[in-house]
N, C-alpha and C positions, 0 to 999 in steps of 0.2 A: 208867629215866630219861626224863624228858620232853625234855631235851636235854643236850647235853655242857656239861662246865665250862670249856671252852677259849675262847680268843678268837673262835672260829669259833661261838659259840652263837646269834649272830643270823642265820647262814646255815643253816637247817635242812634237810636234804636230805629229799627225798620219798620214798615207798616205791619209787619206780622208779629212785631215784638219780640223776636228770637235773635236779631242779627245785629252786630255792632260794627262799627266802621272797621276796625282792625281785622274782623274775621270774615267780612262778606267777600265773596269771590263773584267775578263776572261770568256769566254763560251767555254771551251773544249768539244769535243766530245769524247765519249768513247765506244768502242766496247765490245759486249758481247764476251767471249772466244770460238772460233770455235774449230772444231774437230782437224783441223791441226795445231793449236796453232799459226797462223799467226795473224797478226794485220789486222782485217777485218772491213770495214766500215759497219755502220749502213743502209746507202742509196747508191744507185750507181748513181751518178751525170753524167750528160752528160758531157763527157770531149772531147775536140777535140785533136785529136791525131796529132802528128807532127813528121816529119821526123828528122833524126840526123842533116841534112844540115840546117833546120830551126831552131833548138836549137843552132847550131853554130852562126847563124845570130843574134838570140836573145841575145846570150852571148856577142856578140860585142856590140849590142845596149845598154845593160845594164853595160857595162865595167866601166862607170863612175857615175853609179847610187849609191845611198846610200844604205846601208844594210836595213833600213827601206823600201824603195821602192822595193828593191828585195824581201823581205820578203812579202810584200803585193801582189806583182805580183804573187809570188808562191802560197799563200794561194788562191788568187782569181782564179786563173787557175785550182786548182786540188781540192779545197773544202774538203770533208771528205776522200778523197783518198790520202792525203799527211800527213806525220807527221815528227815532228822534233826529230833528234837522238840526246839524251843529255847523254854526257859522264861523268858528275859529276865534271866538272872543269869550266873554264872560258867561255865555250859555254852557260853557262846560258843567256849569251847576248842575244842567240836566242830566248829565251823564252821571254824575256822582250820586243823585237822587235815585236814578235808575238802579244804581248798583245797590244802594242801601235797601232797595225792596227785595233783594235776592231773586227777582224774576228774570227770566231771560229778557234781552232786550237788543235792538238793532241800532245802529247810528249811521246816517249818511250825510254827505256833505257835497256842496256844489264847488268845484274847482274851475273858476272862470278862466284861468290861464293868466290872470294879472293880479295875483294876491302877493302880498309882501313876502319876501324870504322868511321874515320871523313868523309868518302865519303857517308856512310849510313845516317849519322847524317844530311848531307847537302841535300841529296834527301828529308828527312822529312822536312828540312826548306823550300825547294823550294816549295814542295807541300802545305804547310800551307801558304806561303807568297803570292802564285799566286791563291790558292783556287782550284787546280787540283789534278788528280790523274795521276802519271806516269804509263805508260803501260810497266811493267816489263817483259823481256824475259830472260830465264834461259836456261842454256845447258841441255842436255839429261842427266839424273841421271845415266842411265845405262852405257852411254858412257863414262861419267866422271869415274865412279867406275872401268870400264875396264882399262882405260887409267892409272889412279893412280896405280892401283894394278900391271899393267904390267911395269910401268916405274918409279913410286915413286912421290912424291909431288913436286920434284924440279929437274926434268930431263932437264927442259930448260937451266939450267946452263951448261949443258954438250952438248946437241944437238941442242940447238937452241930454240926460243920461238914460232916458226911457228906453230908446231904440237899442243901445247897447246891452242894458240889462236885460232887454227882452230876448236877445240872441245868447247871450253868455250866462243868464241865471234863470229867466223865466221858463224857457222852453226847456232846459234840461231838468229843472224842478217839475215841470208838468209830466215829462217821461217817467221820472221817479216815482210820482204819486200815482200813476196808472197801475202801479204794481201793489198798491196799498188799500186798505180800507181807512186809515187813520194817520195822522201824523200829529209830532209834539214839536212846539216851537218855543223859543225862549224869549217872546215878546212880553214886555212890561209896559204897564200904562204910563209910567214916568219917562219910558225912553222918549216918546214923541207926542206931547200933549196935543198937537194938532190932528194926529191920525190915530193914535192907540189909546186914548183916554178912556175909551169905552169897551175895550176888547173884553169879551167874556172868558171865563175859566175854560168851557168847551163849547163848541159851536159846530153846526153843519157848515163846511166850508163854503163861503158864499163865491168863491172864485174857481177854484179847482175841482177835477173830477178824480174819482177813485177808479179802482179796477173794475167795478160793475158799471161804470159809465153813467152819464147823465148828472144834472144838478141834483144834489143831495147825496151823492154816493161816497162822499168822503167828510170824516169827521176830524175836527182841529181842536187840539188841546194846548192851553197856554198855561202851565202850572204855576210860572213865575208873574202872572199878570198882577197880582196885588202885592208883589214885592218891590221895595225901592232898591235903587243901586247900591247904595251904602251898605244894607243888609245883605245883599248878595255878597260883596267883598267880605264882610265879617265871616261869611260861611266858607268861602273859598280859602281864606287865610287860617281859619280855626282848624279845616281838616286838611291842611297841606296839599291842595289840589293844583296841579300845573295850571299856569295861566300864560297867555301871550306876552311875550317880552315887550311889545309894543305899548302895552298899557303903563309900564315904567317910563315910557318916553312922552306920556302925555296924550295918547290915543284912549279913547273910551269906546266909542262906536267905530268897530273896524270893518271895513269892506275891501274893495279893490284897491290897489296901491296908488293909481292916479286920482281917485275919487275919495281919498281918506287923508286927514291931516290932523295933527294934535290940535286940541282946543285950548283955550286960554282959560285962567282962573275966573270963574264966574259965568262962563258960557255953557249952554247946554250941551249935553253930549252928542246931539245929532248936528250941531253946529260944525262938527268936523266931517260932515258928509255932504258931497255935492255942493259945497259953500257958495257956489256961483249961481245958484237957484234960488226960487221963492222957498223960504223955510217951511211953509205949509205943504209942499210937494214931496217931502223927503222919504218917500217910499220907492223902493227899486221895482215893484210889481210882485214880490214874492207874497206881500200882505195887501195886496190893492183894495182887497174887499173892506179895508178898514176906512177907506175913504168914500164917504157917502157921495151919492151920484150929484147932489147939488153942489157938493164941495168941487167935484170934478168939473162942473160947469164954471164955476167960479175960478178955478184954477186955469181953465182956459179961456177966461175972459168973457164969460157968459154966465151970468148968475140969475137966470130968469127961474130956473128951479121948476119947470113944468114936466112933472113926471107922473107915472101911474103905477109906480111900484114894480113894474115887470121890466124896467131896462129901457123903456120907451121915452124918449125926450125929444120934443119937437123943435128945440130952439136952436139946434145946430144945422146950418144949411149943408146940402150936399156939395162936396167939394171945399168945405170951410178947411184950411191948413191948419187950424189951431189944435187938432189932435192928430198926431201920427197915424197914418193908414196902416191896416193889417192885412193879412193873407196875401203876403208877397211870395211868389214863386213862379218860375218861367213856364211851368205846366198849368198854370191858373190864369183864365182869361178875365180882365177886367172890362166889364160891360158898362158903356154909357147909357143915358136915357134912350137914345135912339136906338142903340143896339139891343136892348132889352124889349123894347118896342117891337123892333123888326123880328127877334126871335119869337115873340109871343104871337105874332101874326101868322107865322109860317104853319100850314097843315101838314106839309111834308119836308122834313128836315134831312139832311145827309146824314146826320148822326144825332143821337140824343143828348141832351144837357142836364146837368145838375148844377143848379144856382143857388148860392146863398144870399138872402137879403140880409144886410147888416148894418150895423153902425160901429165905428172904430172904438168909440168910448164905451160901448156897452160890454159889460165885464163877461156876459154869457158867450159873447161873440170872441172875445178874447180867450175865453177858456177852451173854445172848440178850434182855435186857430191852428194848433199842431195837427190835430186829427184831419182837419180839412186838407191841410198842405199835403199830408201823408196820402190821403185819399186821391189828390191830384197827380202825385207821383206814381201812385199804383195804377191809376187808370190811364196814364200817359201812353198813347199808342194804341189803345185799346179800342178805339172808336167812339168813346164816350167823353164829351167835353165837360170840364169843370170850370165855373166861372163864379165871379162875385158880382154884386151889384150893391153900391151903397145906397140905402133906401130912407136915410134920414133927412131932416131938414125940408128942402124944397120938393124932395121926391117922395115924402112920406105919404102925402095925400093920394098920389098916383098909385103907389105900391098897394095902399090898403084897399082902393077901389079896384085895381086891375090884378094884383098879384097876391091876393089873399092874405097880405102882410096883417098879423096879429100882433105879435111881439117880435122883439129881436133875440136871436136870429129866426129866420124863416127860410126853410131849405125846400126848393122846388125841383121836380124832375120833369122836364120837357121830352116827352117820348118822341120816337122817330116819325110816327105816323097819327098824330093827334095834336090839335092845336091847344087843347087845355092842358096846363100844367098839373101835376099832382104833388100834393103838399106832403111833405115828411111828417108823419103822425107822432113821432117819439121825442122825448127829450134826451135819449142816449144819443150822444153826438161823437162816439168814439168811432175810429175808423172801421172797425168790424161790423158795427150795427148800420153806417151809412153804406158799406159795400153790399150788405145784404139787401138793403133798400134799392140800390142801384140794379143788382143783379136779377131781382124779382122783376124790374120793369125795362130793362134794356132790350 
């Protein structure tokens, strides 16, 4: 339960057992902006690393725990290297729970530039109510400008919301998480039965990377996973927590203004999001790991489900437009089959090349997109070419036989005076690690 049903329901004890709602004070920790625009901690606490299996076990142990207990555990474990992701909706409950633990905590939010005026007013009300400053993350202005000039302001009504969400939400989130080791979300199992019905209390994030880089470097907490919407609202009303005024206008799930509308009585809350699309695909990309790979294939019109668990799916053909391509940047060369064959045959190249073998539907490829684009920008004009080759579908057999493809993504370095490419040996795909690899071989 969120709180008891007695007359003491307005006095909610903290996990430490010494703090009550009227007495708790918020002690947030805020970081100075770093050059990479990630959310970076002031100090580096000693954090014990754990394997995925250990977090699976922890999730089982916490399955029947209250949101307050889960929040307390998360903040205790990660200290200044964890932050609450606040969407501007009923997940304000997360901030209230963090306050009740009496532990320091941080809050960040993604400002896409297309939120409702009511949501901005809500942000201001939350900051004043809790005496904190939300750490806002913004999309890259140049990238947004190029996207809007190229496709217009409302292209998502015609070709889907994923590309716009990738520019305005996913990439800013990726930058934010690169400064953390853990994050807290307001996901609930009842929010989206098609994609969130099995979310755990805590997990190693399947999509994004943390500050140490590589898959497994970020832990994701979902304290509200087992709480249903009506119970959340009883909690918010009982503790007089500020809420977004859009909720009183029929909005339940709230996102960007063009992609959110009120729902009718009897409709599920996610019916108000991207209503022109398939109801099973209603994830913006922030929680894309919720969608199983076989579901991704079905959503894209291919349900063969041929996978090996490493993100390798052979049923999509190279060049199939059912999945939006990734790694878009003017400093990044897109190689065709002929192009990479020619590159591989050269024994003396004018300059060295680094090439990623990828599949656009692979979540690990998506997770490294921002880092690889940043690498391309840093290497522009340096004499090292940065390229991509889509190696799924019809090209997969060739890539396995000739290009050392084992799993997606595979990164190869083609030296200037050698015909054989060198395979990147690490799962750390942050720009710093990739740059060390390039500089060691160029």
